N, C-alpha and C positions, 0 to 999 in steps of 0.2 A: 504493499500499499504505499502511495506517494503521499508525503505531508509537506507543509511549508517548510520544514527542516531538512528535507532530504531531496537530492537532485531528481528531476523528472527525465533528465537525459545525462548520461555518463559516457564519455569517450575515453576509452582505456588504451592508450599506446597504440593507436589506429595507424597502419601503414597501408599503402597502396602502391604497388609496383606494376609498371607496363614494362615488361621486358626487364632492361637494366635501369630504367628510369623510376626514381621514388617520387610520385607525385605527392604523397603524403609520408611522413616518417616519424613514428612514435608520438602522435598528437594526443594529448590528453586534456580534458577539462570536463567541468560539471555545468550544467543549466540548472538553476534553481526554478521551482514551481513558481509561476506569476510574475517572472522577470522578463526582460528583453536582453539577449546576448548579442552584441555586435561581433561580427566576423571579418576582419579587415586585412589587407595585404595586397602588394602589387599584382598585376596581371601575371598569371602563370604561377601564384604561390600556392595553388591546391585547394582554393576555398570551394569551388563547385565539386571538384572531385570528392572532397570531404563530405559534402551534402548528399552526392550519390552513394558514398558508402554508409552514410546514416539512414538513408531512406531505402535501400535495398536495391538500388540500380547498379551498384558494384558490389561485389562482396569484399570485405577487407582482406588484404593479403595477411595481415597480421593484426592482433588487439581484438577488442571488443566495443561494440556499441550496445548500451543498455537503455531501454526506455521503460520507466515505471519499474525498475528492478529487473527486467526481463531482458535476456540477451536477444539481439535482433539478427545477429550474423546467420546468413542462410535463408532468411525470409525474403519473399518476393515482395516489390512495391505495393501490390495491392493487398497483401497481407499487413504490411506495416501501415498502410492507410487505415485499414479497418481497425487497428489496434488504437489508432488516435494520432497518428503522425503524418503531416501531409506538408508538400512543398510546391512552391511556385518555380518558374524557370525563367532564365535571363531574357530568352526571346520567346514572347507570348504567341501562341499558336491557336487562336480560338477556332471553332468549327465554323468555318466563314459562311457557310450557306444555311446555317441554322440560326434561329432567332437568339437574342441575349438570354431569354429566360430558359431556352431549351438547353443552351451551353451550360448552364448552372444546374439544371436538372441532371445533367450527365454526373457531376459531382454528388449530387443528393441521392442519387440511385445506388451509391455505395451503402446507404443506411436503410434503404426502403425498396421494396418491389413494387410499391404503389405509385403510379404517375400521378395520381392526386396529391398524394403526401409529397412526392419529390417537388411538384410544381409549387406547393406551399412553402416548401423549404426554400426553394429558389427565389420566390418573390421576397421572402423574409431576409435573405442576404444580399439581395440587390438593393433593398433599403438600407442594410448596413453600409454598403459603399456608395450609396447615393446615386445609384443607377437604374432606379425602379422606373422611371420616367422612359427608359429607352428598352424596356423588356421586351418589346414586340419589334425592335429593329433586328436587321440581319447583323450578325457580329462582325462579319468581314467589313462593313461599312463604318465601323467605330474608328475615331481617331485614336493615336497610341495612348494617350492618357486614360482613355476609357477603356481601352483593352487591358491595360494594366488592372485597372478596377475589377474588370470581368475576370481576369485570372484570379484575383484575390477571392471575389465571389464564389467562383466555382470551387476553390480549394476550402473556403469556409463551409459550404455545403456538404462537405465530407463530416463536419462536425469534429474537428481536430482538437485535441487538448495540447498540441505542440504544433506551432507553424513555422516553416523554415522558408524565408523569403530570400530569393536570389535575384539581387540588384532590381528591385521592384520599382526603383525610381530612375533607373537607367534610360536616358533618351527624353526625359521629361523637362519642361521648362521649369522654373522656380514656382510659378503658381500651382502647377500640378504636382510638383514635388511637396509642396506645403499641404496639399490635400492628403497624400499619401502618408506623410508624417502624422497628420491628425488622426487619420484612420488607424494607424499603427498604435498610437497613444490610447485611442478609444478602444481597441480590442485588448490592449493591456488592462485598462480599467475594468472590462468584462471579465477578466481572469485569465485570458489566454496567454500562454508562454510563447515567446517568439525567439527565434534565432534569424539575425538579419546580416545578409551579405550587402555591403554598400561602398561605393567609392566616395561618396559625397561626405565629407569629413564632418561638416558642420552638422549634417543631419544625424549622423552616426553618434556624434558627441551628445545631441540632444536626446536621443532616443535610448541610449544604452544604459543599463544598470552596470554591465561589465563588458569589457571588450577582450577578445583573443586576436592577436596579430600572428598571421602565418607569413612566413618568407622561405621561399625554395622549398616548400612542402613541409617545413618545420614549425614548431610553435616558437615564436620569438619572444613573445611578451603576453602577459594576461594581468588585467587589473580594472579599477575603475577608470572612466573616461580620462579625468585629470591626469591620474598617474600614468596612463599609457601615453597621453600626449606629450608628457615631460620626459619620458623614457628616451635617452640619448640613442639607444640602438634602433628604436622605432623611427626617430626623427631621421637617423641617417639611412635606414634600409627603405622608408616608405614615404613618410611625410615631406621630407625635405629640410634642408638646414635652416631655411627661411621661415618655417612654420613656428609659431609660439603658443603655447598652451592658452 
């Protein structure tokens, strides 16, 4: 049983090898229930690969992933999702010829066999992301900002306890990014635990309770946002010498 004092997600010395390349190497950290963990690092640092290992798209070469105290190694993505852990993708790919609400129903059908119930869940989540006014639009006609919201709604419809967001603000203008930031904070207030990959440092510092920094597949640093921003190794490897906390 997961409590507020125990991690909902435990990453224990996870490594992922592709031939002789170590995309992740002995990465370990915990995510506490009800918090937002930021995951940052340069391009190629292994962030998305780690998400793939956590959610069953790749089997870890070494180490363990535990969700609510249960080892996830060997489970398929659909099994992981049904257990309550779901993720978004960097490149959103809505079912373009289906309506917005039908797209979200696809996620809801993870939890029910009833189309009526799935539609009700879909409308509920579209309200959460403030996209209910577009429910009957074709998903392929949405601009990028609304596609990102649709991606989040589709994942929320699976009723996750842990949500992993992979660059959900990528490609958005400042106003669109602010809407996503507010959405993430609202989801936290509803009790949803989140792990967020993001390159927008101002956003990740605002959002995160703790931050893990990856560099060349290894964990470089972990701590509260201010602590990470002031870490000389992080500044050198990722933030740049000119950045100040």
